[in-house]
C-alpha positions, 0 to 999 in steps of 0.5 A, a space after each residue: 280100696 283098690 285106689 289105696 293099694 295102688 298108692 301104697 304100692 309106690 312112692 309118690 315121686 318115684 312111681 308117678 307113672 305107676 300111679 297114672 297107670 293105676 288110675 287108668 286101670 280103675 277108670 277102665 274097670 269103672 266103665 266096664 262096671 257101668 256097662 254091665 249095670 246098663 245091660 242088666 237094667 235093659 234086660 229087666 225092662 223087657 
């Protein structure tokens, strides 16, 4: 969903850098989500 919004926001040729930035942000968000999930899993094990 977010991914599509990023691509629709910009013209593929003119906003290549914008798209790269979107991908970078999405990668960071995914990493944070994974860290949160790991924390939850660790807490459950205790």
